GUPA-973880 format. One record per residue (C-alpha): residue in one letter; x, y, z. Coordinates in Angstrom, 2 decimals. Layout:
R | a | X | Y | Z $
...
This chain:
R | m | 7.11 | 8.06 | -23.57 $
R | i | 6.54 | 10.92 | -26.04 $
R | q | 6.39 | 14.20 | -24.10 $
R | n | 5.72 | 16.80 | -26.80 $
R | d | 2.17 | 15.75 | -27.71 $
R | t | -1.18 | 16.42 | -26.04 $
R | i | -3.00 | 13.61 | -24.30 $
R | i | -6.67 | 13.39 | -23.32 $
R | a | -8.77 | 11.05 | -21.20 $
R | l | -11.88 | 10.86 | -19.10 $
R | a | -10.79 | 11.61 | -15.53 $
R | t | -14.04 | 10.47 | -13.91 $
R | p | -15.49 | 6.93 | -14.06 $
R | s | -17.14 | 5.99 | -17.32 $
R | g | -20.93 | 5.86 | -17.38 $
R | v | -23.77 | 8.24 | -16.65 $
R | g | -23.41 | 10.73 | -13.81 $
R | a | -24.19 | 14.31 | -12.83 $
R | i | -20.93 | 15.57 | -14.32 $
R | s | -17.89 | 14.16 | -16.07 $
R | v | -14.36 | 15.57 | -16.18 $
R | i | -12.22 | 15.32 | -19.30 $
R | r | -8.53 | 16.08 | -18.78 $
R | l | -5.94 | 17.24 | -21.33 $
R | s | -2.20 | 17.64 | -20.77 $
R | g | 0.47 | 18.95 | -23.09 $
R | e | 2.00 | 22.16 | -24.36 $
R | d | -0.86 | 22.72 | -26.84 $
R | s | -3.73 | 21.63 | -24.59 $
R | i | -4.98 | 25.17 | -23.82 $
R | a | -4.72 | 26.25 | -27.46 $
R | i | -6.60 | 23.15 | -28.65 $
R | v | -9.50 | 23.68 | -26.26 $
R | d | -9.53 | 27.41 | -27.00 $
R | r | -10.42 | 26.71 | -30.65 $
R | f | -13.73 | 25.13 | -29.64 $
R | f | -14.59 | 27.06 | -26.48 $
R | n | -16.93 | 30.05 | -26.43 $
R | s | -16.92 | 31.85 | -23.10 $
R | v | -20.21 | 33.34 | -21.89 $
R | t | -18.49 | 36.24 | -20.11 $
R | q | -14.86 | 36.64 | -21.20 $
R | k | -13.75 | 38.17 | -24.48 $
R | k | -10.14 | 37.01 | -24.05 $
R | s | -8.99 | 33.62 | -25.32 $
R | l | -8.12 | 30.86 | -22.85 $
R | k | -4.43 | 31.31 | -23.70 $
R | d | -4.56 | 34.83 | -22.25 $
R | q | -6.27 | 33.81 | -19.02 $
R | k | -4.41 | 33.38 | -15.73 $
R | t | -3.46 | 29.94 | -14.45 $
R | h | -5.74 | 28.22 | -11.93 $
R | t | -8.87 | 29.90 | -13.24 $
R | i | -12.28 | 28.46 | -14.19 $
R | h | -14.35 | 29.65 | -17.12 $
R | l | -18.01 | 29.06 | -18.02 $
R | g | -18.85 | 28.58 | -21.67 $
R | h | -19.80 | 26.18 | -24.44 $
R | i | -17.90 | 23.59 | -26.47 $
R | v | -18.92 | 24.33 | -30.06 $
R | n | -18.11 | 22.29 | -33.18 $
R | n | -19.00 | 23.79 | -36.58 $
R | g | -21.63 | 26.01 | -35.00 $
R | v | -23.23 | 23.15 | -33.05 $
R | v | -23.15 | 23.47 | -29.24 $
R | l | -22.08 | 20.16 | -27.73 $
R | d | -22.49 | 21.19 | -24.09 $
R | e | -22.27 | 23.97 | -21.55 $
R | v | -19.07 | 23.37 | -19.60 $
R | l | -16.65 | 24.69 | -17.01 $
R | v | -13.06 | 24.83 | -18.24 $
R | s | -10.26 | 24.84 | -15.62 $
R | i | -6.81 | 26.03 | -16.70 $
R | f | -3.51 | 25.04 | -15.07 $
R | k | -0.44 | 26.45 | -16.77 $
R | n | 3.00 | 24.86 | -16.58 $
R | p | 4.80 | 24.29 | -14.35 $
R | r | 2.04 | 24.82 | -11.76 $
R | s | -0.02 | 21.80 | -12.71 $
R | y | -0.29 | 18.13 | -11.79 $
R | t | 1.81 | 16.99 | -14.73 $
R | g | 4.08 | 20.02 | -14.91 $
R | e | 2.63 | 20.77 | -18.38 $
R | n | -0.30 | 22.89 | -19.50 $
R | v | -3.39 | 21.08 | -18.22 $
R | v | -7.05 | 21.68 | -19.02 $
R | e | -9.96 | 20.02 | -17.26 $
R | i | -13.41 | 20.21 | -18.88 $
R | s | -16.36 | 19.63 | -16.56 $
R | c | -19.30 | 18.65 | -18.73 $
R | h | -22.66 | 17.02 | -18.12 $
R | g | -22.39 | 13.33 | -17.33 $
R | s | -24.07 | 11.96 | -20.45 $
R | v | -22.05 | 9.19 | -22.14 $
R | f | -23.01 | 10.73 | -25.48 $
R | i | -21.64 | 14.14 | -24.47 $
R | q | -18.44 | 12.59 | -23.09 $
R | q | -17.78 | 10.77 | -26.35 $
R | e | -18.65 | 13.77 | -28.53 $
R | i | -16.15 | 16.00 | -26.71 $
R | l | -13.47 | 13.29 | -26.62 $
R | q | -13.86 | 12.57 | -30.34 $
R | l | -13.75 | 16.29 | -31.17 $
R | f | -10.36 | 16.76 | -29.53 $
R | l | -9.00 | 13.41 | -30.73 $
R | q | -9.63 | 14.64 | -34.27 $
R | n | -7.95 | 17.96 | -33.55 $
R | g | -4.50 | 17.38 | -32.11 $
R | c | -4.93 | 15.05 | -29.13 $
R | r | -4.38 | 11.36 | -28.58 $
R | m | -5.84 | 9.08 | -25.91 $
R | a | -3.65 | 8.88 | -22.82 $
R | d | -2.14 | 5.54 | -21.85 $
R | n | -2.88 | 4.00 | -18.45 $
R | g | -1.37 | 6.22 | -15.77 $
R | e | 0.23 | 8.56 | -18.31 $
R | f | -0.78 | 11.78 | -16.52 $
R | t | 1.02 | 10.56 | -13.38 $
R | m | 3.90 | 9.28 | -15.51 $
R | r | 4.34 | 12.77 | -16.93 $
R | a | 4.19 | 14.23 | -13.42 $
R | f | 7.10 | 11.95 | -12.48 $
R | l | 9.12 | 12.64 | -15.64 $
R | n | 8.63 | 16.38 | -15.17 $
R | g | 9.84 | 16.24 | -11.57 $
R | k | 6.49 | 16.97 | -9.91 $
R | m | 6.83 | 13.85 | -7.77 $
R | d | 9.27 | 10.98 | -7.33 $
R | l | 8.56 | 7.39 | -8.31 $
R | s | 7.40 | 6.26 | -4.88 $
R | q | 4.94 | 9.17 | -4.72 $
R | a | 3.66 | 8.35 | -8.19 $
R | e | 3.05 | 4.76 | -7.11 $
R | a | 1.19 | 6.03 | -4.04 $
R | v | -1.35 | 7.79 | -6.28 $
R | a | -2.68 | 4.40 | -7.36 $
R | d | -2.73 | 3.23 | -3.72 $
R | v | -4.77 | 6.26 | -2.68 $
R | i | -7.32 | 5.51 | -5.39 $
R | a | -7.45 | 1.82 | -4.44 $
R | s | -7.59 | 2.36 | -0.66 $
R | n | -10.67 | 0.78 | 0.90 $
R | s | -10.08 | 1.51 | 4.58 $
R | a | -8.90 | 4.37 | 6.76 $
R | a | -5.63 | 2.54 | 7.47 $
R | s | -4.75 | 1.84 | 3.82 $
R | h | -5.75 | 5.40 | 2.89 $
R | q | -3.57 | 6.90 | 5.62 $
R | m | -0.53 | 4.88 | 4.56 $
R | a | -1.02 | 5.79 | 0.88 $
R | i | -1.40 | 9.51 | 1.70 $
R | q | 1.73 | 9.38 | 3.87 $
R | q | 3.70 | 7.85 | 0.98 $
R | m | 2.25 | 10.29 | -1.57 $
R | r | 3.46 | 13.13 | 0.63 $
R | g | 6.97 | 11.69 | 0.38 $
R | g | 7.11 | 9.50 | 3.49 $
R | i | 9.72 | 6.95 | 2.41 $
R | t | 11.54 | 9.57 | 0.31 $
R | n | 11.97 | 11.86 | 3.31 $
R | e | 13.02 | 8.88 | 5.42 $
R | l | 15.88 | 7.99 | 3.06 $
R | k | 16.78 | 11.38 | 1.57 $
R | e | 19.16 | 12.59 | 4.29 $
R | l | 20.83 | 9.19 | 4.67 $
R | r | 21.27 | 8.89 | 0.91 $
R | t | 22.75 | 12.40 | 0.70 $
R | q | 25.24 | 11.63 | 3.46 $
R | l | 26.17 | 8.35 | 1.80 $
R | l | 26.67 | 10.19 | -1.50 $
R | d | 29.00 | 12.63 | 0.28 $
R | f | 31.12 | 9.75 | 1.60 $
R | a | 31.03 | 8.02 | -1.78 $
R | a | 32.34 | 11.22 | -3.37 $
R | l | 35.13 | 11.45 | -0.78 $
R | i | 36.07 | 7.82 | -1.36 $
R | e | 36.17 | 8.47 | -5.12 $
R | l | 38.62 | 11.28 | -4.36 $
R | e | 40.75 | 8.93 | -2.29 $
R | l | 40.92 | 6.55 | -5.24 $
R | d | 41.97 | 9.43 | -7.52 $
R | f | 44.77 | 10.35 | -5.10 $
R | s | 45.63 | 6.78 | -4.06 $
R | g | 49.28 | 7.26 | -4.93 $
R | e | 49.62 | 10.06 | -2.39 $
R | d | 48.28 | 7.97 | 0.53 $
R | v | 45.68 | 10.54 | 1.64 $
R | e | 42.39 | 9.85 | 3.46 $
R | f | 39.48 | 12.22 | 2.85 $
R | a | 36.64 | 10.21 | 4.44 $
R | d | 36.51 | 10.07 | 8.24 $
R | r | 36.22 | 6.33 | 8.96 $
R | t | 34.66 | 6.82 | 12.41 $
R | k | 31.85 | 8.98 | 11.03 $
R | f | 31.48 | 6.59 | 8.11 $
R | k | 30.96 | 3.64 | 10.50 $
R | e | 28.32 | 5.61 | 12.37 $
R | l | 26.52 | 6.42 | 9.12 $
R | v | 26.59 | 2.80 | 7.96 $
R | a | 25.14 | 1.68 | 11.31 $
R | k | 22.44 | 4.34 | 11.06 $
R | i | 21.50 | 3.33 | 7.50 $
R | t | 21.40 | -0.34 | 8.51 $
R | a | 19.02 | 0.41 | 11.39 $
R | v | 16.67 | 2.48 | 9.19 $
R | l | 16.63 | -0.15 | 6.43 $
R | k | 15.86 | -2.94 | 8.90 $
R | r | 13.02 | -0.94 | 10.45 $
R | l | 11.49 | -0.19 | 7.05 $
R | i | 11.85 | -3.82 | 5.95 $
R | d | 10.21 | -5.04 | 9.16 $
R | s | 7.28 | -2.69 | 8.56 $
R | f | 6.41 | -4.38 | 5.27 $
R | a | 4.58 | -7.39 | 6.73 $
R | f | 2.33 | -5.08 | 8.75 $
R | g | 1.95 | -2.52 | 5.96 $
R | n | 1.13 | -5.09 | 3.30 $
R | a | -1.49 | -6.69 | 5.55 $
R | m | -3.04 | -3.32 | 6.38 $
R | k | -3.12 | -2.41 | 2.70 $
R | n | -4.70 | -5.66 | 1.49 $
R | g | -6.65 | -6.60 | 4.61 $
R | i | -5.41 | -8.54 | 7.64 $
R | p | -6.13 | -12.25 | 7.04 $
R | v | -7.90 | -13.94 | 9.97 $
R | a | -8.40 | -17.72 | 9.77 $
R | i | -11.27 | -19.25 | 11.76 $
R | i | -10.45 | -22.87 | 12.61 $
R | g | -11.98 | -25.51 | 14.87 $
R | e | -13.89 | -28.79 | 14.90 $
R | p | -16.96 | -29.36 | 12.70 $
R | n | -20.23 | -27.85 | 13.97 $
R | v | -18.45 | -25.59 | 16.44 $
R | g | -20.04 | -22.54 | 14.81 $
R | k | -17.32 | -21.21 | 12.48 $
R | s | -19.73 | -20.38 | 9.66 $
R | t | -22.22 | -18.89 | 12.12 $
R | l | -19.45 | -16.71 | 13.53 $
R | l | -18.46 | -15.53 | 10.04 $
R | n | -22.09 | -14.66 | 9.30 $
R | a | -22.42 | -12.82 | 12.63 $
R | l | -19.27 | -10.78 | 11.98 $
R | l | -20.37 | -9.84 | 8.46 $
R | n | -24.02 | -9.47 | 9.50 $
R | e | -25.14 | -11.48 | 6.48 $
R | e | -25.67 | -15.12 | 5.49 $
R | k | -22.33 | -15.55 | 3.74 $
R | a | -21.64 | -19.17 | 4.72 $
R | i | -24.01 | -22.14 | 4.76 $
R | v | -24.97 | -23.13 | 8.31 $
R | s | -26.11 | -26.69 | 9.00 $
R | d | -26.23 | -29.23 | 11.82 $
R | i | -24.57 | -31.72 | 9.49 $
R | a | -20.85 | -32.04 | 10.28 $
R | g | -18.46 | -31.16 | 7.47 $
R | t | -20.77 | -28.74 | 5.62 $
R | t | -17.89 | -26.33 | 4.92 $
R | r | -15.39 | -28.12 | 2.70 $
R | d | -13.67 | -25.15 | 1.14 $
R | a | -12.45 | -21.83 | 2.53 $
R | i | -14.98 | -18.98 | 2.41 $
R | e | -13.57 | -15.45 | 2.60 $
R | d | -14.99 | -11.97 | 3.04 $
R | e | -13.75 | -8.60 | 4.21 $
R | l | -14.95 | -6.42 | 7.07 $
R | i | -13.65 | -2.99 | 8.07 $
R | i | -13.46 | -2.50 | 11.83 $
R | e | -12.45 | 0.94 | 13.12 $
R | g | -10.77 | 1.80 | 9.84 $
R | v | -8.82 | -1.48 | 9.56 $
R | a | -9.71 | -4.08 | 6.93 $
R | f | -9.87 | -7.72 | 8.08 $
R | r | -10.22 | -10.67 | 5.71 $
R | f | -12.07 | -13.42 | 7.58 $
R | i | -11.59 | -16.96 | 6.31 $
R | d | -14.08 | -19.67 | 7.31 $
R | t | -12.36 | -23.03 | 6.97 $
R | a | -13.40 | -26.68 | 6.95 $
R | g | -13.90 | -28.35 | 10.32 $
R | i | -10.78 | -30.09 | 11.63 $
R | r | -11.37 | -33.75 | 12.53 $
R | e | -10.32 | -37.29 | 11.66 $
R | t | -12.25 | -38.41 | 8.58 $
R | e | -11.99 | -40.84 | 5.68 $
R | d | -13.83 | -38.51 | 3.31 $
R | v | -11.32 | -37.59 | 0.60 $
R | v | -12.94 | -34.25 | -0.27 $
R | e | -13.29 | -33.25 | 3.38 $
R | n | -9.63 | -34.11 | 4.01 $
R | i | -8.65 | -31.75 | 1.19 $
R | g | -10.68 | -29.04 | 2.92 $
R | i | -8.98 | -29.76 | 6.26 $
R | k | -5.57 | -29.54 | 4.62 $
R | k | -6.58 | -26.20 | 3.11 $
R | a | -7.76 | -25.02 | 6.54 $
R | y | -4.26 | -25.52 | 7.93 $
R | e | -2.76 | -23.77 | 4.90 $
R | k | -5.05 | -20.76 | 5.39 $
R | a | -4.10 | -20.61 | 9.07 $
R | e | -0.42 | -20.77 | 8.13 $
R | n | -0.81 | -17.79 | 5.80 $
R | a | -3.03 | -15.77 | 8.15 $
R | q | -1.77 | -13.12 | 10.55 $
R | l | -4.43 | -13.91 | 13.16 $
R | v | -5.86 | -17.33 | 13.96 $
R | i | -9.19 | -17.77 | 15.74 $
R | f | -9.52 | -21.19 | 17.36 $
R | l | -13.21 | -21.74 | 18.03 $
R | i | -14.33 | -24.28 | 20.60 $
R | d | -17.76 | -25.51 | 21.67 $
R | a | -18.30 | -24.26 | 25.23 $
R | n | -20.59 | -27.20 | 26.05 $
R | k | -18.08 | -29.83 | 25.01 $
R | f | -15.26 | -28.07 | 26.86 $
R | i | -17.09 | -28.31 | 30.18 $
R | y | -17.14 | -32.12 | 29.92 $
R | s | -13.71 | -32.71 | 28.37 $
R | s | -11.59 | -29.72 | 29.34 $
R | e | -8.24 | -31.55 | 29.38 $
R | e | -8.70 | -32.76 | 25.83 $
R | f | -9.45 | -29.22 | 24.66 $
R | l | -6.51 | -27.73 | 26.58 $
R | e | -4.22 | -30.23 | 24.86 $
R | e | -5.71 | -29.25 | 21.49 $
R | i | -5.19 | -25.56 | 22.22 $
R | e | -1.57 | -26.24 | 23.09 $
R | s | -1.21 | -28.27 | 19.89 $
R | i | -2.53 | -25.34 | 17.83 $
R | k | -0.08 | -22.99 | 19.54 $
R | q | 2.81 | -25.31 | 18.73 $
R | r | 1.64 | -25.74 | 15.14 $
R | f | 1.49 | -21.96 | 14.61 $
R | p | 4.08 | -20.58 | 17.06 $
R | n | 4.48 | -17.24 | 15.27 $
R | k | 0.79 | -16.49 | 14.89 $
R | r | -1.44 | -14.37 | 17.11 $
R | l | -3.97 | -16.86 | 18.47 $
R | l | -7.42 | -16.03 | 19.81 $
R | v | -9.25 | -18.80 | 21.65 $
R | i | -13.02 | -18.31 | 21.56 $
R | a | -15.67 | -20.33 | 23.34 $
R | n | -18.90 | -20.32 | 21.32 $
R | k | -22.47 | -21.24 | 22.32 $
R | i | -22.23 | -19.74 | 25.83 $
R | d | -25.97 | -18.98 | 25.64 $
R | t | -26.51 | -22.64 | 26.53 $
R | l | -24.34 | -22.52 | 29.68 $
R | s | -25.08 | -21.63 | 33.29 $
R | c | -23.23 | -18.80 | 35.04 $
R | h | -21.30 | -21.43 | 37.01 $
R | d | -20.11 | -23.16 | 33.83 $
R | v | -19.06 | -19.82 | 32.33 $
R | s | -16.89 | -19.08 | 35.37 $
R | i | -15.25 | -22.52 | 35.00 $
R | l | -14.42 | -21.71 | 31.38 $
R | q | -12.83 | -18.40 | 32.28 $
R | s | -10.72 | -19.95 | 35.03 $
R | d | -9.40 | -22.77 | 32.82 $
R | i | -8.32 | -20.72 | 29.78 $
R | e | -6.41 | -17.45 | 30.00 $
R | h | -7.57 | -14.58 | 27.74 $
R | l | -10.61 | -16.59 | 26.63 $
R | i | -13.29 | -14.76 | 24.63 $
R | l | -16.87 | -15.85 | 25.30 $
R | l | -19.65 | -15.38 | 22.77 $
R | s | -22.72 | -16.79 | 21.14 $
R | a | -22.45 | -16.47 | 17.37 $
R | k | -26.07 | -17.59 | 16.97 $
R | q | -27.38 | -14.93 | 19.36 $
R | k | -24.73 | -12.41 | 18.21 $
R | t | -23.66 | -11.73 | 21.79 $
R | g | -19.99 | -10.97 | 22.40 $
R | i | -19.38 | -9.99 | 18.73 $
R | d | -18.56 | -6.39 | 19.63 $
R | e | -16.08 | -7.59 | 22.28 $
R | l | -14.43 | -9.80 | 19.65 $
R | k | -14.13 | -6.86 | 17.24 $
R | n | -12.53 | -4.76 | 19.98 $
R | e | -10.06 | -7.56 | 20.68 $
R | l | -9.17 | -7.85 | 17.00 $
R | t | -8.38 | -4.15 | 16.64 $
R | s | -6.38 | -4.16 | 19.88 $
R | l | -4.17 | -6.94 | 18.48 $
R | v | -3.28 | -4.84 | 15.45 $
R | n | -0.31 | -2.57 | 15.99 $
R | t | -1.91 | 0.69 | 14.86 $
R | g | 0.57 | 2.76 | 16.90 $
R | a | 2.74 | 3.26 | 13.83 $
R | l | -0.27 | 4.63 | 11.99 $
R | s | -1.25 | 7.06 | 14.72 $
R | n | 2.38 | 8.25 | 14.97 $
R | n | 2.46 | 8.77 | 11.19 $
R | e | 5.54 | 6.56 | 10.84 $
R | t | 6.74 | 5.43 | 7.43 $
R | i | 5.29 | 2.01 | 6.67 $
R | v | 6.37 | 0.11 | 3.57 $
R | t | 3.44 | -1.35 | 1.59 $
R | n | 4.97 | -1.67 | -1.87 $
R | s | 6.67 | -4.97 | -2.77 $
R | r | 9.04 | -3.19 | -5.19 $
R | h | 10.21 | -0.92 | -2.38 $
R | f | 10.55 | -3.96 | -0.11 $
R | e | 12.81 | -5.71 | -2.64 $
R | a | 14.91 | -2.57 | -3.17 $
R | l | 15.32 | -2.09 | 0.60 $
R | n | 16.42 | -5.71 | 1.02 $
R | n | 18.98 | -5.33 | -1.75 $
R | a | 20.21 | -2.06 | -0.23 $
R | l | 20.56 | -3.78 | 3.15 $
R | i | 22.63 | -6.59 | 1.60 $
R | a | 24.91 | -3.99 | -0.01 $
R | i | 25.34 | -1.87 | 3.12 $
R | t | 26.00 | -5.02 | 5.17 $
R | s | 28.84 | -5.81 | 2.76 $
R | v | 30.15 | -2.27 | 3.31 $
R | q | 30.07 | -2.84 | 7.07 $
R | q | 31.96 | -6.11 | 6.66 $
R | g | 34.52 | -4.38 | 4.46 $
R | i | 35.09 | -1.70 | 7.10 $
R | d | 35.42 | -4.32 | 9.85 $
R | l | 37.93 | -6.31 | 7.82 $
R | d | 39.80 | -3.13 | 6.85 $
R | i | 39.75 | -4.08 | 3.18 $
R | s | 40.81 | -1.74 | 0.41 $
R | t | 38.52 | 1.25 | -0.16 $
R | d | 38.06 | 0.49 | -3.85 $
R | l | 36.48 | -2.88 | -2.98 $
R | f | 33.73 | -1.72 | -0.65 $
R | s | 33.12 | 1.44 | -2.74 $
R | i | 31.40 | -0.93 | -5.20 $
R | d | 28.96 | -1.96 | -2.45 $
R | i | 28.32 | 1.71 | -1.62 $
R | r | 27.37 | 2.29 | -5.25 $
R | e | 25.08 | -0.75 | -5.13 $
R | c | 23.36 | 0.52 | -1.98 $
R | l | 22.86 | 3.95 | -3.55 $
R | r | 21.50 | 2.39 | -6.74 $
R | h | 18.91 | 0.32 | -4.86 $
R | l | 17.83 | 3.29 | -2.74 $
R | g | 17.61 | 5.35 | -5.93 $
R | n | 15.38 | 2.69 | -7.49 $
R | i | 12.70 | 3.50 | -4.92 $
R | t | 12.41 | 7.14 | -5.91 $
R | g | 13.47 | 6.81 | -9.55 $
R | e | 16.98 | 8.25 | -9.15 $
R | y | 18.88 | 5.64 | -11.14 $
R | d | 22.10 | 7.35 | -12.26 $
R | v | 24.36 | 6.94 | -9.24 $
R | d | 27.57 | 7.77 | -11.10 $
R | k | 26.11 | 11.11 | -12.20 $
R | d | 25.10 | 11.86 | -8.60 $
R | i | 28.60 | 11.14 | -7.32 $
R | l | 30.18 | 13.35 | -9.99 $
R | g | 27.75 | 16.11 | -9.11 $
R | h | 28.78 | 15.93 | -5.46 $
R | i | 32.47 | 16.03 | -6.31 $
R | f | 32.23 | 19.10 | -8.52 $
R | g | 29.68 | 20.80 | -6.32 $
R | n | 31.47 | 20.46 | -2.97 $
R | f | 35.18 | 20.30 | -3.77 $
R | c | 37.56 | 22.48 | -5.71 $
R | i | 39.85 | 19.92 | -7.34 $
R | g | 42.02 | 22.42 | -9.13 $
R | k | 42.54 | 24.75 | -6.16 $
């Protein structure tokens, strides 16, 4: 990535709007804008203005006023990218946007690549790699939960979680390097007891972060909820009632839904992806059987499974339904299962009480009448472990971080085994380096050897 040029791009969405913001970054960005900016109040050039100031004026090209604008100045290093940054707020005409962009592209700027402003912020030390990645997550967040997790990461959540542990591990790595340098003198610099404690602590933190990924990834992309059950039990009606729109076709004809239908709903800040599946039954219809197979696949990949039953049929064949419920539990032993009795609007109060006594934690509703939908939504949110969110804990949502943490755990486990087996220091020092490298991959600190050398010269006087 070339760092000594000036880049420019539209910072607001393309198209017509009230205003548009055009951003420049680079050493010459202020000087380039200054050539075409006429202030309405200031006599001084933009280069002589203080950082973090806004100036009203006109962008003028060969005596022609392109637009009246506000120019914001951010001088290095106190800017987003760590370079001189200028933001031009102009009117939101597509014509004006293009005229200003073309003017500066012809006078010392080039179009920025995708994410290049944030890339420069990372390269200039304004944020680490995990924080840079979180910028994209903040922009893409579509629920309160995904937004909160992205903000926590952008503020250095996972970095802060690992920083102290990584520093301590670097200290021990430096001491072990010293031991290797003085191996002929049979000296031991690193306290093995403290080292064991640190390794155990790192292992616990890594496992906790790794375990958070399944929850974090689901919260980021929407928690998948599969709705399964027999044909005509009301799965499509339930989906429509939850979404409050006619998303799925509803018919009295069995087997109407032959493919999975998905849509997303945000409930109390948490995104759920509801999946209406084909009715599960014995059939010789080839296409319907494909749909049934897909229904089981969707349930297997979901985090929550809703098993919908017809309340009327249950009253007359309860044992058969109880066996089916048990079969579903055995088929998906690791899934959260919600059993819902639909069509309760057709039952008497006596029949409803029978239902509640036969099935524990049963949810009663009428999808057609939209009664009990709010209770179902409350149950769904209660099943989601949002405690970690409310406690502002670090939750891993990035698959690259997940892979790096897994690799770091493998390496630190090898270190633990080496300590337990009392093997030579030089053998498990390789695994320490590997662990540090994988942890450094998360934040963009790749050069482990350089870090170790820095610790040696910074903390020890070799020649003393």
